[in-house]
BAVO-64344 format. One line per field, with one value per residue: x, y, z of N, C-alpha, C in turn; residue in three letters. Coordinates in steps of 0.05 Angstrom, whole numbers, plus 5000, padded with zeros to 4 digits. Atoms other than C-alpha are relative to their C-alpha. Last residue first. Example, Ala and Ser with C-alpha at 12.3 -4.5 7.8 and 13.67 -1.06 7.14 Angstrom:
<pts>
n_east: [4984 / 5018] .
n_north: [4976 / 4976] .
n_up: [4999 / 5000] .
ca_east: [5273 / 5246] .
ca_north: [4979 / 4910] .
ca_up: [5143 / 5156] .
c_east: [4985 / 5018] .
c_north: [5022 / 5024] .
c_up: [5014 / 5000] .
code: [SER / ALA] .
</pts>
This chain:
<pts>
n_east: [4986 / 5000 / 4994 / 4972 / 4979 / 4984 / 4980 / 4983 / 4994 / 4992 / 4976 / 4974 / 4991 / 4983 / 4982 / 4989 / 4988 / 4982 / 4974 / 4985 / 5013 / 5002 / 5023 / 5003 / 5026 / 5000 / 4991 / 5016 / 5023 / 5024 / 5004 / 5028 / 5031 / 4995 / 5009 / 5031 / 5004 / 4993 / 5014 / 5020 / 5000 / 5007 / 5030 / 5013 / 5014 / 5027 / 5013 / 4988 / 5011 / 4983 / 5000 / 4979 / 4984 / 4984 / 4968 / 4983 / 4996 / 4986 / 5021 / 5024 / 4997 / 5024 / 4994 / 5017 / 5008 / 4997 / 4969 / 4991 / 4999 / 4966 / 4984 / 5002 / 4995 / 4969 / 4985 / 4994 / 4977 / 5016 / 4994 / 4995 / 5014 / 5000 / 5008 / 5036 / 5011 / 5022 / 5006 / 4982 / 4986 / 5010 / 4978 / 4976 / 4969 / 5001 / 4997 / 4976 / 4991 / 5004 / 4995 / 4966 / 5000 / 5011 / 4979 / 4980 / 4972 / 4987 / 4994 / 5000 / 5016 / 5019 / 5030 / 5015 / 5017 / 5025 / 5003 / 5016 / 5024 / 5028 / 5010 / 4982 / 4971 / 4980 / 4975 / 4976 / 4959 / 4983 / 4970 / 4976 / 4980 / 5006 / 5024 / 4998 / 5002 / 4982 / 5003 / 5014 / 5016 / 4983 / 4989 / 4985 / 4981 / 4980 / 4986 / 4982 / 4970 / 4985 / 5021 / 4987 / 5022 / 4998 / 5013 / 5016 / 4996 / 5020 / 5012 / 4974 / 4995 / 5035 / 5020 / 5015 / 5031 / 4997 / 5026 / 5019 / 5024 / 5015 / 5015 / 5008 / 5020 / 5018 / 4980 / 5014 / 4982 / 5007 / 4978 / 4974 / 4978 / 4982 / 4990 / 4983 / 4984 / 4991 / 4979 / 4986 / 4977 / 4991 / 4979 / 4968 / 4985 / 5007 / 4995 / 4970 / 4988 / 5012 / 5004 / 4984 / 5008 / 5016 / 4988 / 4974 / 5006 / 4994 / 5025 / 5007 / 4993 / 4978 / 5008 / 5002 / 4964 / 4995 / 5014 / 4993 / 5013 / 5026 / 5018 / 5017 / 4984 / 4995 / 5022 / 5017 / 4981 / 4999 / 5037 / 4994 / 4982 / 5021 / 5017 / 4989 / 4993 / 5000 / 4999 / 5028 / 4985 / 4983 / 5001 / 5037 / 4997 / 5018 / 5031 / 5018 / 4992 / 4992 / 5037 / 5011 / 4988 / 5011 / 5017 / 4992 / 4976 / 5016 / 5020 / 4973 / 4996 / 4974 / 4990 / 4993 / 4977 / 4977 / 5000 / 5018 / 5014 / 5025 / 5012 / 5035] .
n_north: [5017 / 4995 / 4973 / 5003 / 5002 / 4977 / 4996 / 5014 / 4992 / 4989 / 4989 / 5007 / 4982 / 4968 / 5012 / 4999 / 4970 / 4984 / 5012 / 5019 / 5018 / 5008 / 4984 / 5006 / 5013 / 5011 / 5022 / 5018 / 5005 / 4995 / 4978 / 4990 / 4992 / 4979 / 4977 / 5001 / 4992 / 4964 / 4984 / 5007 / 4982 / 4969 / 4997 / 4973 / 4983 / 4989 / 4994 / 4974 / 4978 / 4971 / 4962 / 4981 / 5005 / 4979 / 5004 / 5014 / 5029 / 5011 / 4986 / 5015 / 5025 / 4993 / 4987 / 5001 / 5017 / 4978 / 4993 / 4969 / 5011 / 5011 / 4979 / 4991 / 5021 / 5000 / 4981 / 5004 / 5024 / 5023 / 5030 / 5018 / 5014 / 5020 / 5021 / 5002 / 5005 / 4989 / 5004 / 5022 / 4982 / 5017 / 5014 / 5007 / 5002 / 4977 / 4997 / 5017 / 4968 / 4982 / 4995 / 5009 / 4987 / 5007 / 5031 / 4978 / 5001 / 5013 / 5024 / 5008 / 5001 / 5016 / 5003 / 5016 / 5000 / 5005 / 5010 / 5012 / 4986 / 4994 / 4969 / 4989 / 5012 / 4980 / 5013 / 4984 / 5012 / 4988 / 5010 / 5012 / 4976 / 5011 / 4986 / 4970 / 4991 / 5005 / 4998 / 5018 / 4989 / 4998 / 4973 / 4990 / 5014 / 5003 / 4974 / 4997 / 5010 / 4987 / 4994 / 5023 / 5030 / 5000 / 5032 / 5017 / 5009 / 4997 / 5020 / 5013 / 4986 / 5016 / 4977 / 4984 / 5004 / 4965 / 4984 / 4983 / 4993 / 5000 / 5002 / 5005 / 5000 / 5009 / 5019 / 5023 / 5020 / 5014 / 5017 / 4986 / 4989 / 5027 / 4988 / 4979 / 5007 / 5008 / 4982 / 4992 / 5018 / 4993 / 4986 / 5007 / 5002 / 5028 / 5023 / 5008 / 4998 / 5016 / 5019 / 4999 / 4999 / 5023 / 5028 / 5010 / 5018 / 5034 / 5019 / 5003 / 5025 / 4984 / 4985 / 4973 / 4979 / 4993 / 4973 / 4988 / 4996 / 4985 / 5019 / 4996 / 4992 / 5024 / 5016 / 4987 / 5003 / 5036 / 5006 / 4987 / 5023 / 5026 / 4995 / 5001 / 5023 / 4996 / 4978 / 4994 / 5006 / 4983 / 4985 / 4992 / 4981 / 5011 / 4988 / 5030 / 5024 / 4993 / 4999 / 5020 / 5015 / 4998 / 5010 / 5028 / 4994 / 5009 / 5023 / 5008 / 4998 / 4972 / 5004 / 4980 / 5001 / 5000 / 5020 / 5016 / 5015 / 5012 / 5025 / 5011] .
n_up: [4992 / 4974 / 5007 / 5015 / 4977 / 4982 / 5016 / 4990 / 4973 / 4988 / 5016 / 4989 / 4971 / 5003 / 5013 / 4973 / 4984 / 5016 / 4990 / 5013 / 5008 / 5039 / 5006 / 5038 / 5001 / 4967 / 4995 / 5023 / 4978 / 5017 / 4995 / 4985 / 5013 / 5016 / 4982 / 4994 / 5033 / 5008 / 4985 / 5025 / 5024 / 4995 / 4999 / 5028 / 4973 / 5008 / 5024 / 5006 / 4985 / 4990 / 5001 / 5003 / 5023 / 5004 / 4998 / 5028 / 5008 / 4976 / 4977 / 5008 / 4970 / 4990 / 4972 / 4981 / 4974 / 4977 / 4987 / 5015 / 5035 / 5009 / 4996 / 5029 / 5019 / 5002 / 5002 / 5033 / 5008 / 5017 / 4997 / 5025 / 5016 / 4986 / 4979 / 4998 / 4977 / 5003 / 4982 / 4983 / 4973 / 4980 / 4992 / 5026 / 4996 / 5005 / 5017 / 5016 / 4988 / 5018 / 5027 / 4995 / 5027 / 5027 / 5019 / 5016 / 4997 / 5021 / 4984 / 4980 / 4980 / 4999 / 4987 / 5014 / 4981 / 5009 / 5027 / 5017 / 5022 / 4995 / 4992 / 4971 / 5008 / 5006 / 5000 / 5016 / 4992 / 5020 / 4988 / 5019 / 5009 / 5035 / 5009 / 5001 / 4979 / 4979 / 4985 / 4983 / 4983 / 4975 / 4997 / 5027 / 5007 / 4976 / 5009 / 5030 / 4991 / 4981 / 4964 / 4984 / 5006 / 5031 / 4999 / 5017 / 5039 / 5028 / 5007 / 5028 / 5024 / 5013 / 4988 / 5024 / 5003 / 5015 / 5013 / 4974 / 5005 / 4979 / 5005 / 4980 / 5010 / 4994 / 4973 / 4998 / 4990 / 4985 / 4992 / 4983 / 5012 / 4995 / 4983 / 4998 / 5007 / 4968 / 4988 / 5012 / 4993 / 4977 / 4997 / 4989 / 5029 / 5023 / 4982 / 4999 / 5030 / 5015 / 4979 / 4996 / 5024 / 4997 / 4978 / 5013 / 5015 / 4980 / 4999 / 5024 / 5016 / 5010 / 5025 / 4994 / 5012 / 4986 / 5009 / 5024 / 5019 / 4997 / 4999 / 4974 / 4973 / 4979 / 5001 / 4965 / 4973 / 4991 / 4979 / 4985 / 4987 / 4990 / 4979 / 4975 / 4984 / 4976 / 4992 / 4972 / 4965 / 4983 / 5034 / 5013 / 5022 / 5020 / 5002 / 4993 / 5005 / 5027 / 5005 / 4994 / 5028 / 5035 / 5005 / 5009 / 5028 / 5026 / 4997 / 5000 / 5022 / 5007 / 5033 / 5017 / 5024 / 4979 / 4979 / 4996 / 4974 / 4997 / 4991 / 4998] .
ca_east: [5261 / 5205 / 5201 / 5195 / 5139 / 5110 / 5102 / 5071 / 5015 / 5001 / 5007 / 4959 / 4909 / 4909 / 4894 / 4835 / 4810 / 4820 / 4784 / 4726 / 4685 / 4742 / 4731 / 4782 / 4800 / 4883 / 4882 / 4834 / 4864 / 4933 / 4981 / 4960 / 5019 / 5074 / 5043 / 5049 / 5126 / 5145 / 5118 / 5157 / 5219 / 5194 / 5210 / 5281 / 5281 / 5278 / 5349 / 5388 / 5340 / 5361 / 5306 / 5318 / 5256 / 5223 / 5178 / 5106 / 5055 / 5082 / 5081 / 5143 / 5186 / 5196 / 5264 / 5268 / 5325 / 5327 / 5346 / 5269 / 5263 / 5290 / 5227 / 5184 / 5207 / 5195 / 5128 / 5114 / 5138 / 5086 / 5086 / 5063 / 5029 / 5086 / 5112 / 5152 / 5222 / 5255 / 5330 / 5381 / 5333 / 5317 / 5307 / 5260 / 5207 / 5131 / 5130 / 5138 / 5069 / 5035 / 5061 / 5049 / 4967 / 4954 / 4993 / 4957 / 4889 / 4826 / 4772 / 4776 / 4772 / 4831 / 4875 / 4963 / 5007 / 5076 / 5144 / 5135 / 5189 / 5221 / 5290 / 5308 / 5250 / 5177 / 5115 / 5052 / 4996 / 4922 / 4865 / 4801 / 4739 / 4679 / 4696 / 4758 / 4740 / 4733 / 4683 / 4690 / 4715 / 4766 / 4725 / 4714 / 4695 / 4650 / 4618 / 4609 / 4574 / 4532 / 4506 / 4527 / 4489 / 4546 / 4532 / 4563 / 4603 / 4565 / 4603 / 4661 / 4610 / 4597 / 4680 / 4718 / 4770 / 4843 / 4864 / 4935 / 4990 / 5063 / 5132 / 5195 / 5255 / 5319 / 5390 / 5343 / 5348 / 5314 / 5339 / 5312 / 5279 / 5228 / 5190 / 5174 / 5141 / 5103 / 5085 / 5057 / 5015 / 4980 / 4975 / 4944 / 4880 / 4827 / 4865 / 4884 / 4811 / 4790 / 4830 / 4814 / 4745 / 4754 / 4798 / 4761 / 4694 / 4724 / 4735 / 4798 / 4843 / 4823 / 4753 / 4774 / 4768 / 4695 / 4661 / 4714 / 4690 / 4752 / 4803 / 4854 / 4918 / 4862 / 4822 / 4887 / 4934 / 4873 / 4864 / 4949 / 4942 / 4892 / 4935 / 5000 / 4961 / 4918 / 4902 / 4914 / 4959 / 4916 / 4893 / 4896 / 4959 / 4949 / 4990 / 5060 / 5116 / 5087 / 5063 / 5144 / 5166 / 5117 / 5147 / 5213 / 5200 / 5133 / 5171 / 5228 / 5163 / 5134 / 5073 / 5056 / 5021 / 4973 / 4915 / 4944 / 4980 / 5015 / 5085 / 5113] .
ca_north: [8188 / 8237 / 8222 / 8147 / 8173 / 8203 / 8132 / 8104 / 8159 / 8142 / 8081 / 8071 / 8117 / 8087 / 8012 / 8048 / 8072 / 8001 / 7965 / 7998 / 8044 / 8088 / 8118 / 8068 / 8096 / 8107 / 8106 / 8163 / 8201 / 8196 / 8192 / 8129 / 8123 / 8141 / 8090 / 8031 / 8050 / 8054 / 7986 / 7960 / 7986 / 7959 / 7888 / 7906 / 7854 / 7803 / 7805 / 7811 / 7763 / 7715 / 7671 / 7594 / 7552 / 7530 / 7474 / 7501 / 7519 / 7589 / 7611 / 7605 / 7657 / 7692 / 7708 / 7668 / 7665 / 7686 / 7639 / 7645 / 7565 / 7594 / 7635 / 7579 / 7531 / 7583 / 7592 / 7510 / 7503 / 7567 / 7623 / 7680 / 7701 / 7704 / 7757 / 7775 / 7782 / 7769 / 7760 / 7769 / 7801 / 7769 / 7818 / 7862 / 7832 / 7839 / 7769 / 7766 / 7809 / 7747 / 7707 / 7725 / 7732 / 7664 / 7682 / 7752 / 7713 / 7753 / 7779 / 7846 / 7826 / 7834 / 7874 / 7872 / 7930 / 7943 / 7963 / 8009 / 8038 / 8015 / 8026 / 7958 / 7937 / 7938 / 7890 / 7916 / 7874 / 7907 / 7876 / 7920 / 7945 / 7923 / 7916 / 7895 / 7827 / 7825 / 7834 / 7848 / 7890 / 7877 / 7906 / 7836 / 7801 / 7851 / 7849 / 7780 / 7789 / 7830 / 7793 / 7797 / 7831 / 7889 / 7890 / 7968 / 8000 / 8031 / 8000 / 8052 / 8101 / 8065 / 8089 / 8024 / 7998 / 7987 / 7921 / 7915 / 7865 / 7856 / 7835 / 7861 / 7857 / 7857 / 7862 / 7888 / 7961 / 7992 / 8055 / 8118 / 8086 / 8059 / 8127 / 8101 / 8045 / 8078 / 8127 / 8061 / 8035 / 8108 / 8104 / 8042 / 8068 / 8050 / 8095 / 8144 / 8152 / 8157 / 8207 / 8253 / 8255 / 8265 / 8318 / 8347 / 8340 / 8381 / 8442 / 8482 / 8480 / 8554 / 8528 / 8484 / 8415 / 8386 / 8365 / 8304 / 8295 / 8291 / 8245 / 8295 / 8274 / 8240 / 8306 / 8354 / 8305 / 8293 / 8374 / 8389 / 8336 / 8377 / 8440 / 8414 / 8391 / 8464 / 8439 / 8367 / 8367 / 8357 / 8298 / 8254 / 8215 / 8169 / 8196 / 8146 / 8200 / 8262 / 8239 / 8226 / 8288 / 8329 / 8293 / 8317 / 8390 / 8380 / 8371 / 8434 / 8475 / 8461 / 8413 / 8428 / 8391 / 8409 / 8403 / 8426 / 8483 / 8501 / 8532 / 8582] .
ca_up: [3038 / 3022 / 2950 / 2974 / 3029 / 2967 / 2924 / 2990 / 2994 / 2922 / 2922 / 2981 / 2956 / 2889 / 2915 / 2957 / 2888 / 2854 / 2921 / 2908 / 2955 / 2969 / 3042 / 3077 / 3152 / 3173 / 3093 / 3075 / 3143 / 3112 / 3178 / 3169 / 3113 / 3174 / 3217 / 3170 / 3148 / 3219 / 3232 / 3168 / 3202 / 3274 / 3243 / 3246 / 3319 / 3260 / 3237 / 3302 / 3334 / 3284 / 3264 / 3263 / 3285 / 3357 / 3346 / 3343 / 3391 / 3416 / 3336 / 3305 / 3294 / 3212 / 3192 / 3124 / 3079 / 3009 / 2949 / 2924 / 2945 / 3014 / 3018 / 2991 / 3042 / 3097 / 3069 / 3066 / 3146 / 3162 / 3207 / 3164 / 3220 / 3275 / 3237 / 3181 / 3153 / 3087 / 3085 / 3033 / 2980 / 2908 / 2861 / 2837 / 2890 / 2867 / 2870 / 2937 / 2949 / 2909 / 2946 / 3017 / 3006 / 3033 / 3093 / 3115 / 3133 / 3111 / 3160 / 3129 / 3062 / 3015 / 2987 / 2964 / 2960 / 2933 / 2939 / 3003 / 3030 / 3098 / 3083 / 3083 / 3028 / 3038 / 3022 / 3043 / 3065 / 3069 / 3103 / 3096 / 3135 / 3171 / 3255 / 3286 / 3298 / 3231 / 3169 / 3105 / 3042 / 2994 / 2928 / 2903 / 2964 / 2987 / 2919 / 2914 / 2991 / 2962 / 2919 / 2839 / 2778 / 2784 / 2860 / 2855 / 2906 / 2959 / 3028 / 3020 / 3059 / 3122 / 3140 / 3127 / 3186 / 3155 / 3179 / 3179 / 3144 / 3142 / 3100 / 3104 / 3062 / 3079 / 3051 / 2990 / 2991 / 2923 / 2892 / 2873 / 2818 / 2868 / 2849 / 2790 / 2813 / 2862 / 2798 / 2765 / 2817 / 2812 / 2740 / 2743 / 2692 / 2733 / 2793 / 2740 / 2724 / 2790 / 2813 / 2763 / 2767 / 2836 / 2827 / 2768 / 2809 / 2871 / 2817 / 2834 / 2894 / 2915 / 2920 / 2979 / 2971 / 3011 / 2946 / 2953 / 3023 / 3076 / 3093 / 3109 / 3077 / 3020 / 2997 / 3009 / 2960 / 2910 / 2916 / 2901 / 2837 / 2813 / 2830 / 2800 / 2735 / 2717 / 2650 / 2627 / 2559 / 2504 / 2451 / 2518 / 2541 / 2612 / 2674 / 2680 / 2656 / 2672 / 2740 / 2749 / 2718 / 2762 / 2832 / 2834 / 2807 / 2857 / 2918 / 2908 / 2895 / 2956 / 2958 / 3043 / 3084 / 3148 / 3096 / 3027 / 3023 / 2958 / 2968 / 2924] .
c_east: [5032 / 5029 / 5016 / 5012 / 5029 / 5016 / 5005 / 5019 / 5035 / 5014 / 5009 / 5021 / 5032 / 5013 / 5017 / 5039 / 5016 / 5008 / 5022 / 5028 / 5012 / 4978 / 4992 / 4977 / 4997 / 4963 / 5000 / 5019 / 4987 / 4969 / 4982 / 4994 / 4975 / 4978 / 5004 / 4985 / 4968 / 4989 / 5000 / 4974 / 4970 / 5002 / 4985 / 4979 / 5002 / 4995 / 4973 / 4992 / 5006 / 4980 / 5015 / 4987 / 5024 / 5014 / 5010 / 5022 / 5002 / 4995 / 5004 / 4979 / 4970 / 4999 / 4971 / 5005 / 4986 / 5002 / 4998 / 5032 / 5008 / 4996 / 5023 / 5019 / 5004 / 5015 / 5024 / 5008 / 5004 / 5029 / 4994 / 5022 / 5006 / 4972 / 4986 / 4995 / 4970 / 4981 / 4970 / 4977 / 5016 / 5022 / 5001 / 5022 / 5013 / 5035 / 5003 / 5000 / 5042 / 5015 / 5002 / 5012 / 5036 / 5007 / 4989 / 5008 / 5022 / 5028 / 5022 / 5016 / 5008 / 4973 / 4994 / 4965 / 4979 / 4979 / 4974 / 5003 / 4987 / 4985 / 4980 / 4992 / 5014 / 5028 / 5028 / 5030 / 5020 / 5017 / 5016 / 5024 / 5009 / 5028 / 5004 / 4976 / 4996 / 4987 / 5020 / 4999 / 4983 / 4990 / 5014 / 5015 / 5024 / 5034 / 5025 / 5015 / 5021 / 5029 / 5018 / 4984 / 5014 / 4988 / 5011 / 4997 / 4969 / 5004 / 4978 / 4984 / 5010 / 4999 / 4967 / 4985 / 4989 / 4971 / 4995 / 4975 / 4986 / 4969 / 4967 / 4967 / 4974 / 4977 / 4975 / 5009 / 4995 / 5023 / 4995 / 5023 / 5018 / 5027 / 5024 / 5017 / 5023 / 5018 / 5013 / 5019 / 5024 / 5018 / 5016 / 5013 / 5034 / 5025 / 4992 / 5002 / 5020 / 5007 / 4994 / 5020 / 5028 / 5000 / 5000 / 5012 / 5022 / 4991 / 5001 / 4978 / 4984 / 5019 / 5031 / 5005 / 4988 / 5025 / 5005 / 4987 / 5011 / 4986 / 4970 / 4971 / 4972 / 5014 / 5022 / 4967 / 4974 / 5020 / 4998 / 4969 / 5003 / 5015 / 4977 / 4981 / 5006 / 5009 / 5003 / 5012 / 4977 / 5001 / 5013 / 5020 / 4975 / 5014 / 5001 / 4967 / 4977 / 5005 / 5008 / 4966 / 4988 / 5015 / 4986 / 4973 / 5015 / 5026 / 4990 / 4979 / 5027 / 5004 / 5011 / 5016 / 5004 / 5026 / 5026 / 4993 / 4976 / 4988 / 4976 / 5001] .
c_north: [5005 / 4991 / 5015 / 5025 / 4992 / 5001 / 5027 / 5012 / 4985 / 5006 / 5024 / 4999 / 4994 / 5014 / 5035 / 4987 / 5006 / 5022 / 5013 / 4994 / 4975 / 4977 / 4990 / 5017 / 5001 / 4988 / 4992 / 4974 / 4977 / 4997 / 5017 / 5022 / 5001 / 4999 / 5025 / 5033 / 5005 / 5003 / 5029 / 5014 / 5003 / 5020 / 5027 / 4999 / 5027 / 5019 / 5007 / 5012 / 5034 / 5018 / 5012 / 5024 / 5021 / 5002 / 5016 / 5000 / 4986 / 4976 / 4981 / 5002 / 4983 / 4977 / 5001 / 5012 / 5016 / 4971 / 5024 / 5001 / 5031 / 4983 / 4998 / 5024 / 5016 / 4983 / 5000 / 5034 / 5007 / 4982 / 4970 / 4974 / 5000 / 4995 / 4979 / 4992 / 5003 / 4998 / 5015 / 4982 / 4978 / 5008 / 4988 / 4982 / 5013 / 5009 / 5025 / 5003 / 4981 / 5032 / 5008 / 4998 / 5016 / 5033 / 4995 / 4974 / 5008 / 4989 / 4981 / 4979 / 5003 / 5003 / 4981 / 5006 / 4965 / 4994 / 4996 / 4986 / 4974 / 5013 / 5011 / 5021 / 5004 / 4991 / 5025 / 4971 / 5024 / 4991 / 5004 / 4993 / 4975 / 5015 / 4992 / 5023 / 5026 / 5000 / 4981 / 5003 / 4981 / 5016 / 4997 / 5023 / 5012 / 4991 / 5013 / 5025 / 4995 / 4994 / 5019 / 5002 / 4984 / 4970 / 4999 / 4969 / 4991 / 4994 / 5005 / 4978 / 4986 / 5001 / 4977 / 5014 / 5009 / 5002 / 5027 / 4999 / 5021 / 5010 / 5009 / 4992 / 4994 / 5008 / 4994 / 4982 / 4979 / 4993 / 4982 / 4983 / 5006 / 5009 / 4989 / 5017 / 5013 / 4984 / 4986 / 5021 / 5011 / 4980 / 4996 / 5015 / 4985 / 4994 / 4968 / 4981 / 4991 / 4984 / 4973 / 4977 / 4987 / 4986 / 4977 / 4990 / 5000 / 4975 / 4981 / 4983 / 4993 / 4978 / 5006 / 5007 / 5020 / 5021 / 5026 / 5030 / 5012 / 4992 / 5007 / 4983 / 5012 / 5012 / 4971 / 4980 / 5012 / 5001 / 4972 / 4988 / 5006 / 4989 / 4976 / 5005 / 5003 / 4975 / 5001 / 5035 / 5007 / 5000 / 5030 / 5021 / 5002 / 5034 / 4989 / 5022 / 4964 / 4978 / 5007 / 4992 / 4967 / 4980 / 5001 / 4980 / 4971 / 5005 / 4995 / 4967 / 4977 / 4996 / 5026 / 4992 / 5024 / 4994 / 5025 / 4992 / 4987 / 4983 / 5002 / 4975] .
c_up: [4990 / 5009 / 5023 / 4997 / 4980 / 5024 / 5006 / 4985 / 5000 / 5024 / 4999 / 4990 / 5010 / 5018 / 4994 / 4993 / 5016 / 5008 / 4982 / 5006 / 4985 / 5009 / 4980 / 5001 / 4972 / 5001 / 5031 / 4998 / 4976 / 5013 / 4976 / 5010 / 5012 / 4979 / 4987 / 5017 / 4999 / 4976 / 4995 / 5017 / 4986 / 4971 / 5003 / 4997 / 4975 / 5016 / 5008 / 4970 / 4974 / 5005 / 5015 / 4998 / 4999 / 4970 / 4995 / 5020 / 4981 / 4999 / 5024 / 5019 / 4992 / 5028 / 5009 / 5027 / 5019 / 5020 / 5015 / 5004 / 4979 / 4970 / 4994 / 4998 / 4971 / 4975 / 5010 / 4998 / 4966 / 4985 / 4982 / 5015 / 4977 / 4979 / 5003 / 5025 / 5004 / 5024 / 4994 / 5014 / 5010 / 5021 / 5018 / 4994 / 4967 / 5005 / 4994 / 4965 / 4990 / 5002 / 4981 / 4973 / 4993 / 4981 / 4966 / 4982 / 4987 / 5017 / 4992 / 5009 / 5025 / 5027 / 5013 / 5019 / 4995 / 5022 / 4989 / 4980 / 4997 / 4986 / 5005 / 5001 / 5030 / 4999 / 4996 / 4997 / 4982 / 5009 / 4977 / 5009 / 4977 / 4990 / 4960 / 4989 / 5004 / 5025 / 5016 / 5028 / 5017 / 5021 / 5027 / 5006 / 4983 / 5000 / 5019 / 5005 / 4978 / 5013 / 5005 / 5031 / 5020 / 5001 / 4974 / 5004 / 4988 / 4983 / 4975 / 5005 / 4978 / 4974 / 4980 / 5012 / 4977 / 5005 / 5015 / 4991 / 5028 / 4993 / 5023 / 4991 / 5019 / 4996 / 5011 / 5017 / 5008 / 5020 / 5018 / 5008 / 5009 / 4984 / 5011 / 5017 / 4990 / 4988 / 5026 / 5014 / 4987 / 5006 / 5031 / 4999 / 5010 / 4988 / 4983 / 5010 / 5000 / 4982 / 5001 / 5008 / 4991 / 4977 / 5002 / 5021 / 4986 / 4979 / 5017 / 5006 / 4974 / 4981 / 4994 / 4967 / 4996 / 5002 / 5020 / 4994 / 4977 / 4973 / 4995 / 5005 / 5019 / 5024 / 5013 / 5001 / 5025 / 5025 / 4996 / 5017 / 5036 / 5024 / 5005 / 5014 / 5034 / 5015 / 5030 / 5006 / 5020 / 5022 / 5018 / 4977 / 4989 / 4975 / 4960 / 4987 / 4999 / 4986 / 4973 / 4996 / 5005 / 4982 / 4963 / 4996 / 5003 / 4980 / 4974 / 5006 / 4994 / 4971 / 4999 / 4980 / 4984 / 4993 / 5021 / 5033 / 4993 / 5020 / 5003 / 5011] .
code: [UNK / UNK / UNK / UNK / UNK / UNK / UNK / UNK / UNK / UNK / UNK / UNK / UNK / UNK / UNK / UNK / UNK / UNK / UNK / UNK / UNK / UNK / UNK / UNK / UNK / UNK / UNK / UNK / UNK / UNK / UNK / UNK / UNK / UNK / UNK / UNK / UNK / UNK / UNK / UNK / UNK / UNK / UNK / UNK / UNK / UNK / UNK / UNK / UNK / UNK / UNK / UNK / UNK / UNK / UNK / UNK / UNK / UNK / UNK / UNK / UNK / UNK / UNK / UNK / UNK / UNK / UNK / UNK / UNK / UNK / UNK / UNK / UNK / UNK / UNK / UNK / UNK / UNK / UNK / UNK / UNK / UNK / UNK / UNK / UNK / UNK / UNK / UNK / UNK / UNK / UNK / UNK / UNK / UNK / UNK / UNK / UNK / UNK / UNK / UNK / UNK / UNK / UNK / UNK / UNK / UNK / UNK / UNK / UNK / UNK / UNK / UNK / UNK / UNK / UNK / UNK / UNK / UNK / UNK / UNK / UNK / UNK / UNK / UNK / UNK / UNK / UNK / UNK / UNK / UNK / UNK / UNK / UNK / UNK / UNK / UNK / UNK / UNK / UNK / UNK / UNK / UNK / UNK / UNK / UNK / UNK / UNK / UNK / UNK / UNK / UNK / UNK / UNK / UNK / UNK / UNK / UNK / UNK / UNK / UNK / UNK / UNK / UNK / UNK / UNK / UNK / UNK / UNK / UNK / UNK / UNK / UNK / UNK / UNK / UNK / UNK / UNK / UNK / UNK / UNK / UNK / UNK / UNK / UNK / UNK / UNK / UNK / UNK / UNK / UNK / UNK / UNK / UNK / UNK / UNK / UNK / UNK / UNK / UNK / UNK / UNK / UNK / UNK / UNK / UNK / UNK / UNK / UNK / UNK / UNK / UNK / UNK / UNK / UNK / UNK / UNK / UNK / UNK / UNK / UNK / UNK / UNK / UNK / UNK / UNK / UNK / UNK / UNK / UNK / UNK / UNK / UNK / UNK / UNK / UNK / UNK / UNK / UNK / UNK / UNK / UNK / UNK / UNK / UNK / UNK / UNK / UNK / UNK / UNK / UNK / UNK / UNK / UNK / UNK / UNK / UNK / UNK / UNK / UNK / UNK / UNK / UNK / UNK / UNK] .
</pts>
């Protein structure tokens, strides 16, 4: 049996791998969840298609059940824990990659509660802001040598990637041999931080800076993390942000990244 969700298929074999991971990280209630596979499939359908929750096909159960489950689990950190568990398949630390992308936000993504503050404070809290590409979110990832996400950080769309790098490096389970990043991370202080960790930086200098050591045979592998972003953005809810809160959008990223791990 295979349960279809959009152009994707959640097969018995895939569910056999995913199910124990979800059981290990989901919140415990008085009664076990009913129709867990159907609800997870509905969540996947919604995010891969970038549709409204109400558009979930009726055969995947009540739309509100999928919406409530996803949002509640996002607030409880379930999707981040799912990504952590998926990494138990083995992290490749010969090289690690840092990369950021600006993700356009759907107009409805701007509707989060102000919580007593201004709209500007809300946007900072929820990782939304205006850049040359429009209104959106800056999402940065740290990936292992196999091009699989280890974790993410979010910031308003106009934010620079470099200040987000230390938090991403803290996600690493161990010290890698190389940390590879593009010129957006060019900084003597950042390179020194990488050296202090015990790793070697492969970050080219900007055009107006003095050349630095950046072995081409290492740096040329940076397309690995670019391909990761291409895979993640096959989910329409990642290519365009639909979530009002940073917590929910982080949940979408971690869920997509966890499934990417399980397919690798």
